[in-house]
mmCIF file of the N, C-alpha and C atoms, coordinates in Angstrom:
data_MODEL
# 
_entry.id   MODEL 
# 
loop_
_atom_site.group_PDB 
_atom_site.id 
_atom_site.type_symbol 
_atom_site.label_atom_id 
_atom_site.label_alt_id 
_atom_site.label_comp_id 
_atom_site.label_asym_id 
_atom_site.label_entity_id 
_atom_site.label_seq_id 
_atom_site.pdbx_PDB_ins_code 
_atom_site.Cartn_x 
_atom_site.Cartn_y 
_atom_site.Cartn_z 
_atom_site.occupancy 
_atom_site.B_iso_or_equiv 
_atom_site.pdbx_formal_charge 
_atom_site.auth_seq_id 
_atom_site.auth_comp_id 
_atom_site.auth_asym_id 
_atom_site.auth_atom_id 
_atom_site.pdbx_PDB_model_num 
ATOM 1   N N  . PRO A 1 1  ? 219.444 92.865  24.269 1.00 0.00 ? 1  PRO A N  1 
ATOM 2   C CA . PRO A 1 1  ? 220.071 93.440  25.465 1.00 0.00 ? 1  PRO A CA 1 
ATOM 3   C C  . PRO A 1 1  ? 220.274 92.374  26.541 1.00 0.00 ? 1  PRO A C  1 
ATOM 4   N N  . LYS A 1 2  ? 221.276 92.565  27.333 1.00 0.00 ? 2  LYS A N  1 
ATOM 5   C CA . LYS A 1 2  ? 221.513 91.685  28.481 1.00 0.00 ? 2  LYS A CA 1 
ATOM 6   C C  . LYS A 1 2  ? 220.576 92.128  29.603 1.00 0.00 ? 2  LYS A C  1 
ATOM 7   N N  . ILE A 1 3  ? 219.908 91.161  30.200 1.00 0.00 ? 3  ILE A N  1 
ATOM 8   C CA . ILE A 1 3  ? 218.958 91.455  31.274 1.00 0.00 ? 3  ILE A CA 1 
ATOM 9   C C  . ILE A 1 3  ? 219.363 90.664  32.505 1.00 0.00 ? 3  ILE A C  1 
ATOM 10  N N  . PHE A 1 4  ? 219.385 91.323  33.652 1.00 0.00 ? 4  PHE A N  1 
ATOM 11  C CA . PHE A 1 4  ? 219.756 90.687  34.914 1.00 0.00 ? 4  PHE A CA 1 
ATOM 12  C C  . PHE A 1 4  ? 218.647 90.912  35.924 1.00 0.00 ? 4  PHE A C  1 
ATOM 13  N N  . HIS A 1 5  ? 218.442 89.919  36.775 1.00 0.00 ? 5  HIS A N  1 
ATOM 14  C CA . HIS A 1 5  ? 217.446 90.027  37.848 1.00 0.00 ? 5  HIS A CA 1 
ATOM 15  C C  . HIS A 1 5  ? 218.169 89.874  39.180 1.00 0.00 ? 5  HIS A C  1 
ATOM 16  N N  . VAL A 1 6  ? 217.966 90.819  40.067 1.00 0.00 ? 6  VAL A N  1 
ATOM 17  C CA . VAL A 1 6  ? 218.557 90.767  41.404 1.00 0.00 ? 6  VAL A CA 1 
ATOM 18  C C  . VAL A 1 6  ? 217.444 90.980  42.420 1.00 0.00 ? 6  VAL A C  1 
ATOM 19  N N  . ASN A 1 7  ? 217.359 90.106  43.402 1.00 0.00 ? 7  ASN A N  1 
ATOM 20  C CA . ASN A 1 7  ? 216.378 90.265  44.474 1.00 0.00 ? 7  ASN A CA 1 
ATOM 21  C C  . ASN A 1 7  ? 217.094 90.869  45.683 1.00 0.00 ? 7  ASN A C  1 
ATOM 22  N N  . TRP A 1 8  ? 217.116 92.188  45.761 1.00 0.00 ? 8  TRP A N  1 
ATOM 23  C CA . TRP A 1 8  ? 217.785 92.882  46.864 1.00 0.00 ? 8  TRP A CA 1 
ATOM 24  C C  . TRP A 1 8  ? 217.016 92.706  48.173 1.00 0.00 ? 8  TRP A C  1 
ATOM 25  N N  . PHE A 1 9  ? 215.766 92.297  48.101 1.00 0.00 ? 9  PHE A N  1 
ATOM 26  C CA . PHE A 1 9  ? 214.879 92.307  49.269 1.00 0.00 ? 9  PHE A CA 1 
ATOM 27  C C  . PHE A 1 9  ? 214.546 90.911  49.791 1.00 0.00 ? 9  PHE A C  1 
ATOM 28  N N  . ARG A 1 10 ? 215.370 89.918  49.487 1.00 0.00 ? 10 ARG A N  1 
ATOM 29  C CA . ARG A 1 10 ? 215.144 88.556  49.967 1.00 0.00 ? 10 ARG A CA 1 
ATOM 30  C C  . ARG A 1 10 ? 215.351 88.511  51.479 1.00 0.00 ? 10 ARG A C  1 
ATOM 31  N N  . LEU A 1 11 ? 214.469 87.780  52.168 1.00 0.00 ? 11 LEU A N  1 
ATOM 32  C CA . LEU A 1 11 ? 214.515 87.692  53.627 1.00 0.00 ? 11 LEU A CA 1 
ATOM 33  C C  . LEU A 1 11 ? 214.980 86.315  54.075 1.00 0.00 ? 11 LEU A C  1 
ATOM 34  N N  . ASP A 1 12 ? 215.620 86.262  55.248 1.00 0.00 ? 12 ASP A N  1 
ATOM 35  C CA . ASP A 1 12 ? 216.019 84.981  55.825 1.00 0.00 ? 12 ASP A CA 1 
ATOM 36  C C  . ASP A 1 12 ? 214.912 84.455  56.729 1.00 0.00 ? 12 ASP A C  1 
ATOM 37  N N  . GLU A 1 13 ? 215.189 83.361  57.442 1.00 0.00 ? 13 GLU A N  1 
ATOM 38  C CA . GLU A 1 13 ? 214.176 82.747  58.301 1.00 0.00 ? 13 GLU A CA 1 
ATOM 39  C C  . GLU A 1 13 ? 213.783 83.623  59.486 1.00 0.00 ? 13 GLU A C  1 
ATOM 40  N N  . ASN A 1 14 ? 214.602 84.630  59.819 1.00 0.00 ? 14 ASN A N  1 
ATOM 41  C CA . ASN A 1 14 ? 214.302 85.566  60.905 1.00 0.00 ? 14 ASN A CA 1 
ATOM 42  C C  . ASN A 1 14 ? 213.676 86.862  60.395 1.00 0.00 ? 14 ASN A C  1 
ATOM 43  N N  . ASN A 1 15 ? 213.282 86.854  59.130 1.00 0.00 ? 15 ASN A N  1 
ATOM 44  C CA . ASN A 1 15 ? 212.658 88.011  58.497 1.00 0.00 ? 15 ASN A CA 1 
ATOM 45  C C  . ASN A 1 15 ? 213.602 89.212  58.387 1.00 0.00 ? 15 ASN A C  1 
ATOM 46  N N  . LYS A 1 16 ? 214.899 88.932  58.283 1.00 0.00 ? 16 LYS A N  1 
ATOM 47  C CA . LYS A 1 16 ? 215.919 89.969  58.086 1.00 0.00 ? 16 LYS A CA 1 
ATOM 48  C C  . LYS A 1 16 ? 216.398 89.906  56.639 1.00 0.00 ? 16 LYS A C  1 
ATOM 49  N N  . PHE A 1 17 ? 216.777 91.051  56.100 1.00 0.00 ? 17 PHE A N  1 
ATOM 50  C CA . PHE A 1 17 ? 217.285 91.073  54.734 1.00 0.00 ? 17 PHE A CA 1 
ATOM 51  C C  . PHE A 1 17 ? 218.590 90.292  54.644 1.00 0.00 ? 17 PHE A C  1 
ATOM 52  N N  . LEU A 1 18 ? 218.726 89.466  53.589 1.00 0.00 ? 18 LEU A N  1 
ATOM 53  C CA . LEU A 1 18 ? 219.961 88.714  53.372 1.00 0.00 ? 18 LEU A CA 1 
ATOM 54  C C  . LEU A 1 18 ? 221.087 89.625  52.893 1.00 0.00 ? 18 LEU A C  1 
ATOM 55  N N  . TRP A 1 19 ? 220.734 90.611  52.050 1.00 0.00 ? 19 TRP A N  1 
ATOM 56  C CA . TRP A 1 19 ? 221.748 91.509  51.501 1.00 0.00 ? 19 TRP A CA 1 
ATOM 57  C C  . TRP A 1 19 ? 221.939 92.672  52.462 1.00 0.00 ? 19 TRP A C  1 
ATOM 58  N N  . PRO A 1 20 ? 223.187 93.038  52.795 1.00 0.00 ? 20 PRO A N  1 
ATOM 59  C CA . PRO A 1 20 ? 223.442 94.022  53.846 1.00 0.00 ? 20 PRO A CA 1 
ATOM 60  C C  . PRO A 1 20 ? 223.020 95.457  53.551 1.00 0.00 ? 20 PRO A C  1 
ATOM 61  N N  . GLY A 1 21 ? 222.876 95.842  52.300 1.00 0.00 ? 21 GLY A N  1 
ATOM 62  C CA . GLY A 1 21 ? 222.435 97.210  52.040 1.00 0.00 ? 21 GLY A CA 1 
ATOM 63  C C  . GLY A 1 21 ? 222.982 97.783  50.755 1.00 0.00 ? 21 GLY A C  1 
ATOM 64  N N  . TYR A 1 22 ? 222.565 98.993  50.470 1.00 0.00 ? 22 TYR A N  1 
ATOM 65  C CA . TYR A 1 22 ? 222.885 99.621  49.196 1.00 0.00 ? 22 TYR A CA 1 
ATOM 66  C C  . TYR A 1 22 ? 224.379 99.811  48.977 1.00 0.00 ? 22 TYR A C  1 
ATOM 67  N N  . GLY A 1 23 ? 225.141 100.003 50.019 1.00 0.00 ? 23 GLY A N  1 
ATOM 68  C CA . GLY A 1 23 ? 226.578 100.182 49.860 1.00 0.00 ? 23 GLY A CA 1 
ATOM 69  C C  . GLY A 1 23 ? 227.270 98.968  49.275 1.00 0.00 ? 23 GLY A C  1 
ATOM 70  N N  . ASP A 1 24 ? 226.677 97.791  49.446 1.00 0.00 ? 24 ASP A N  1 
ATOM 71  C CA . ASP A 1 24 ? 227.270 96.563  48.927 1.00 0.00 ? 24 ASP A CA 1 
ATOM 72  C C  . ASP A 1 24 ? 226.742 96.183  47.548 1.00 0.00 ? 24 ASP A C  1 
ATOM 73  N N  . ASN A 1 25 ? 225.826 96.952  47.000 1.00 0.00 ? 25 ASN A N  1 
ATOM 74  C CA . ASN A 1 25 ? 225.283 96.640  45.675 1.00 0.00 ? 25 ASN A CA 1 
ATOM 75  C C  . ASN A 1 25 ? 226.360 96.660  44.601 1.00 0.00 ? 25 ASN A C  1 
ATOM 76  N N  . ILE A 1 26 ? 227.427 97.426  44.810 1.00 0.00 ? 26 ILE A N  1 
ATOM 77  C CA . ILE A 1 26 ? 228.501 97.512  43.825 1.00 0.00 ? 26 ILE A CA 1 
ATOM 78  C C  . ILE A 1 26 ? 229.118 96.145  43.575 1.00 0.00 ? 26 ILE A C  1 
ATOM 79  N N  . ARG A 1 27 ? 229.076 95.255  44.564 1.00 0.00 ? 27 ARG A N  1 
ATOM 80  C CA . ARG A 1 27 ? 229.635 93.906  44.387 1.00 0.00 ? 27 ARG A CA 1 
ATOM 81  C C  . ARG A 1 27 ? 228.884 93.153  43.295 1.00 0.00 ? 27 ARG A C  1 
ATOM 82  N N  . VAL A 1 28 ? 227.565 93.253  43.301 1.00 0.00 ? 28 VAL A N  1 
ATOM 83  C CA . VAL A 1 28 ? 226.756 92.592  42.275 1.00 0.00 ? 28 VAL A CA 1 
ATOM 84  C C  . VAL A 1 28 ? 226.909 93.314  40.939 1.00 0.00 ? 28 VAL A C  1 
ATOM 85  N N  . LEU A 1 29 ? 226.939 94.630  40.970 1.00 0.00 ? 29 LEU A N  1 
ATOM 86  C CA . LEU A 1 29 ? 227.120 95.393  39.733 1.00 0.00 ? 29 LEU A CA 1 
ATOM 87  C C  . LEU A 1 29 ? 228.468 95.075  39.095 1.00 0.00 ? 29 LEU A C  1 
ATOM 88  N N  . ASP A 1 30 ? 229.502 94.879  39.903 1.00 0.00 ? 30 ASP A N  1 
ATOM 89  C CA . ASP A 1 30 ? 230.814 94.477  39.397 1.00 0.00 ? 30 ASP A CA 1 
ATOM 90  C C  . ASP A 1 30 ? 230.710 93.128  38.686 1.00 0.00 ? 30 ASP A C  1 
ATOM 91  N N  . TRP A 1 31 ? 229.985 92.171  39.288 1.00 0.00 ? 31 TRP A N  1 
ATOM 92  C CA . TRP A 1 31 ? 229.806 90.855  38.667 1.00 0.00 ? 31 TRP A CA 1 
ATOM 93  C C  . TRP A 1 31 ? 229.076 90.997  37.332 1.00 0.00 ? 31 TRP A C  1 
ATOM 94  N N  . ILE A 1 32 ? 228.037 91.835  37.296 1.00 0.00 ? 32 ILE A N  1 
ATOM 95  C CA . ILE A 1 32 ? 227.274 92.039  36.061 1.00 0.00 ? 32 ILE A CA 1 
ATOM 96  C C  . ILE A 1 32 ? 228.175 92.610  34.968 1.00 0.00 ? 32 ILE A C  1 
ATOM 97  N N  . ILE A 1 33 ? 228.989 93.580  35.305 1.00 0.00 ? 33 ILE A N  1 
ATOM 98  C CA . ILE A 1 33 ? 229.901 94.179  34.318 1.00 0.00 ? 33 ILE A CA 1 
ATOM 99  C C  . ILE A 1 33 ? 230.876 93.133  33.799 1.00 0.00 ? 33 ILE A C  1 
ATOM 100 N N  . ARG A 1 34 ? 231.428 92.320  34.704 1.00 0.00 ? 34 ARG A N  1 
ATOM 101 C CA . ARG A 1 34 ? 232.354 91.270  34.267 1.00 0.00 ? 34 ARG A CA 1 
ATOM 102 C C  . ARG A 1 34 ? 231.640 90.238  33.395 1.00 0.00 ? 34 ARG A C  1 
ATOM 103 N N  . ARG A 1 35 ? 230.394 89.924  33.704 1.00 0.00 ? 35 ARG A N  1 
ATOM 104 C CA . ARG A 1 35 ? 229.611 88.977  32.895 1.00 0.00 ? 35 ARG A CA 1 
ATOM 105 C C  . ARG A 1 35 ? 229.369 89.549  31.501 1.00 0.00 ? 35 ARG A C  1 
ATOM 106 N N  . VAL A 1 36 ? 229.010 90.834  31.417 1.00 0.00 ? 36 VAL A N  1 
ATOM 107 C CA . VAL A 1 36 ? 228.782 91.483  30.121 1.00 0.00 ? 36 VAL A CA 1 
ATOM 108 C C  . VAL A 1 36 ? 230.070 91.499  29.296 1.00 0.00 ? 36 VAL A C  1 
ATOM 109 N N  . ASN A 1 37 ? 231.211 91.572  29.972 1.00 0.00 ? 37 ASN A N  1 
ATOM 110 C CA . ASN A 1 37 ? 232.508 91.564  29.294 1.00 0.00 ? 37 ASN A CA 1 
ATOM 111 C C  . ASN A 1 37 ? 233.006 90.150  29.016 1.00 0.00 ? 37 ASN A C  1 
ATOM 112 N N  . ASN A 1 38 ? 232.102 89.164  29.112 1.00 0.00 ? 38 ASN A N  1 
ATOM 113 C CA . ASN A 1 38 ? 232.377 87.767  28.767 1.00 0.00 ? 38 ASN A CA 1 
ATOM 114 C C  . ASN A 1 38 ? 233.395 87.072  29.657 1.00 0.00 ? 38 ASN A C  1 
ATOM 115 N N  . GLU A 1 39 ? 233.577 87.546  30.885 1.00 0.00 ? 39 GLU A N  1 
ATOM 116 C CA . GLU A 1 39 ? 234.413 86.797  31.825 1.00 0.00 ? 39 GLU A CA 1 
ATOM 117 C C  . GLU A 1 39 ? 233.664 85.540  32.250 1.00 0.00 ? 39 GLU A C  1 
ATOM 118 N N  . ASP A 1 40 ? 234.403 84.502  32.587 1.00 0.00 ? 40 ASP A N  1 
ATOM 119 C CA . ASP A 1 40 ? 233.814 83.217  32.985 1.00 0.00 ? 40 ASP A CA 1 
ATOM 120 C C  . ASP A 1 40 ? 233.434 83.271  34.462 1.00 0.00 ? 40 ASP A C  1 
ATOM 121 N N  . VAL A 1 41 ? 232.311 83.931  34.771 1.00 0.00 ? 41 VAL A N  1 
ATOM 122 C CA . VAL A 1 41 ? 231.887 84.125  36.162 1.00 0.00 ? 41 VAL A CA 1 
ATOM 123 C C  . VAL A 1 41 ? 230.508 83.537  36.439 1.00 0.00 ? 41 VAL A C  1 
ATOM 124 N N  . ALA A 1 42 ? 229.954 82.778  35.470 1.00 0.00 ? 42 ALA A N  1 
ATOM 125 C CA . ALA A 1 42 ? 228.591 82.272  35.627 1.00 0.00 ? 42 ALA A CA 1 
ATOM 126 C C  . ALA A 1 42 ? 228.506 80.787  35.303 1.00 0.00 ? 42 ALA A C  1 
ATOM 127 N N  . ASP A 1 43 ? 227.593 80.112  35.998 1.00 0.00 ? 43 ASP A N  1 
ATOM 128 C CA . ASP A 1 43 ? 227.257 78.720  35.725 1.00 0.00 ? 43 ASP A CA 1 
ATOM 129 C C  . ASP A 1 43 ? 225.855 78.672  35.131 1.00 0.00 ? 43 ASP A C  1 
ATOM 130 N N  . VAL A 1 44 ? 225.647 77.730  34.230 1.00 0.00 ? 44 VAL A N  1 
ATOM 131 C CA . VAL A 1 44 ? 224.333 77.542  33.621 1.00 0.00 ? 44 VAL A CA 1 
ATOM 132 C C  . VAL A 1 44 ? 223.434 76.785  34.593 1.00 0.00 ? 44 VAL A C  1 
ATOM 133 N N  . SER A 1 45 ? 222.188 77.245  34.712 1.00 0.00 ? 45 SER A N  1 
ATOM 134 C CA . SER A 1 45 ? 221.196 76.577  35.556 1.00 0.00 ? 45 SER A CA 1 
ATOM 135 C C  . SER A 1 45 ? 219.862 76.564  34.805 1.00 0.00 ? 45 SER A C  1 
ATOM 136 N N  . PRO A 1 46 ? 218.869 75.835  35.306 1.00 0.00 ? 46 PRO A N  1 
ATOM 137 C CA . PRO A 1 46 ? 217.562 75.825  34.642 1.00 0.00 ? 46 PRO A CA 1 
ATOM 138 C C  . PRO A 1 46 ? 216.895 77.204  34.562 1.00 0.00 ? 46 PRO A C  1 
ATOM 139 N N  . VAL A 1 47 ? 217.268 78.122  35.453 1.00 0.00 ? 47 VAL A N  1 
ATOM 140 C CA . VAL A 1 47 ? 216.660 79.457  35.441 1.00 0.00 ? 47 VAL A CA 1 
ATOM 141 C C  . VAL A 1 47 ? 217.528 80.500  34.753 1.00 0.00 ? 47 VAL A C  1 
ATOM 142 N N  . GLY A 1 48 ? 218.655 80.084  34.208 1.00 0.00 ? 48 GLY A N  1 
ATOM 143 C CA . GLY A 1 48 ? 219.551 81.017  33.538 1.00 0.00 ? 48 GLY A CA 1 
ATOM 144 C C  . GLY A 1 48 ? 220.956 80.913  34.100 1.00 0.00 ? 48 GLY A C  1 
ATOM 145 N N  . LEU A 1 49 ? 221.717 81.965  33.950 1.00 0.00 ? 49 LEU A N  1 
ATOM 146 C CA . LEU A 1 49 ? 223.093 81.986  34.438 1.00 0.00 ? 49 LEU A CA 1 
ATOM 147 C C  . LEU A 1 49 ? 223.131 82.495  35.871 1.00 0.00 ? 49 LEU A C  1 
ATOM 148 N N  . LEU A 1 50 ? 223.850 81.764  36.724 1.00 0.00 ? 50 LEU A N  1 
ATOM 149 C CA . LEU A 1 50 ? 224.006 82.142  38.130 1.00 0.00 ? 50 LEU A CA 1 
ATOM 150 C C  . LEU A 1 50 ? 225.479 82.377  38.418 1.00 0.00 ? 50 LEU A C  1 
ATOM 151 N N  . PRO A 1 51 ? 225.800 83.256  39.382 1.00 0.00 ? 51 PRO A N  1 
ATOM 152 C CA . PRO A 1 51 ? 227.203 83.498  39.711 1.00 0.00 ? 51 PRO A CA 1 
ATOM 153 C C  . PRO A 1 51 ? 227.909 82.220  40.152 1.00 0.00 ? 51 PRO A C  1 
ATOM 154 N N  . LYS A 1 52 ? 229.128 82.031  39.637 1.00 0.00 ? 52 LYS A N  1 
ATOM 155 C CA . LYS A 1 52 ? 229.953 80.919  40.100 1.00 0.00 ? 52 LYS A CA 1 
ATOM 156 C C  . LYS A 1 52 ? 230.382 81.189  41.534 1.00 0.00 ? 52 LYS A C  1 
ATOM 157 N N  . LYS A 1 53 ? 230.615 80.122  42.273 1.00 0.00 ? 53 LYS A N  1 
ATOM 158 C CA . LYS A 1 53 ? 231.083 80.259  43.645 1.00 0.00 ? 53 LYS A CA 1 
ATOM 159 C C  . LYS A 1 53 ? 232.378 81.072  43.649 1.00 0.00 ? 53 LYS A C  1 
ATOM 160 N N  . GLY A 1 54 ? 232.402 82.104  44.463 1.00 0.00 ? 54 GLY A N  1 
ATOM 161 C CA . GLY A 1 54 ? 233.576 82.957  44.573 1.00 0.00 ? 54 GLY A CA 1 
ATOM 162 C C  . GLY A 1 54 ? 233.666 84.063  43.532 1.00 0.00 ? 54 GLY A C  1 
ATOM 163 N N  . SER A 1 55 ? 232.702 84.141  42.607 1.00 0.00 ? 55 SER A N  1 
ATOM 164 C CA . SER A 1 55 ? 232.803 85.160  41.557 1.00 0.00 ? 55 SER A CA 1 
ATOM 165 C C  . SER A 1 55 ? 232.286 86.529  41.993 1.00 0.00 ? 55 SER A C  1 
ATOM 166 N N  . ILE A 1 56 ? 231.529 86.577  43.092 1.00 0.00 ? 56 ILE A N  1 
ATOM 167 C CA . ILE A 1 56 ? 231.111 87.866  43.654 1.00 0.00 ? 56 ILE A CA 1 
ATOM 168 C C  . ILE A 1 56 ? 232.058 88.193  44.795 1.00 0.00 ? 56 ILE A C  1 
ATOM 169 N N  . ASN A 1 57 ? 232.638 89.361  44.736 1.00 0.00 ? 57 ASN A N  1 
ATOM 170 C CA . ASN A 1 57 ? 233.638 89.772  45.723 1.00 0.00 ? 57 ASN A CA 1 
ATOM 171 C C  . ASN A 1 57 ? 232.971 90.036  47.077 1.00 0.00 ? 57 ASN A C  1 
ATOM 172 N N  . LEU A 1 58 ? 232.953 89.003  47.930 1.00 0.00 ? 58 LEU A N  1 
ATOM 173 C CA . LEU A 1 58 ? 232.375 89.162  49.258 1.00 0.00 ? 58 LEU A CA 1 
ATOM 174 C C  . LEU A 1 58 ? 233.484 89.423  50.229 1.00 0.00 ? 58 LEU A C  1 
# 
């Protein structure tokens, strides 16, 4: 199975959440679906595959 890890609760230096909220989670879910469908949206890194710059619809 394909396994993805998302840290929705990461904090910035001011102790505020980096991710704006549940309404924007669809952006990451869209990236995951495109990745599962073998679109070229990820770069290889030592910790696994990471989103390519611009591949998440911000």
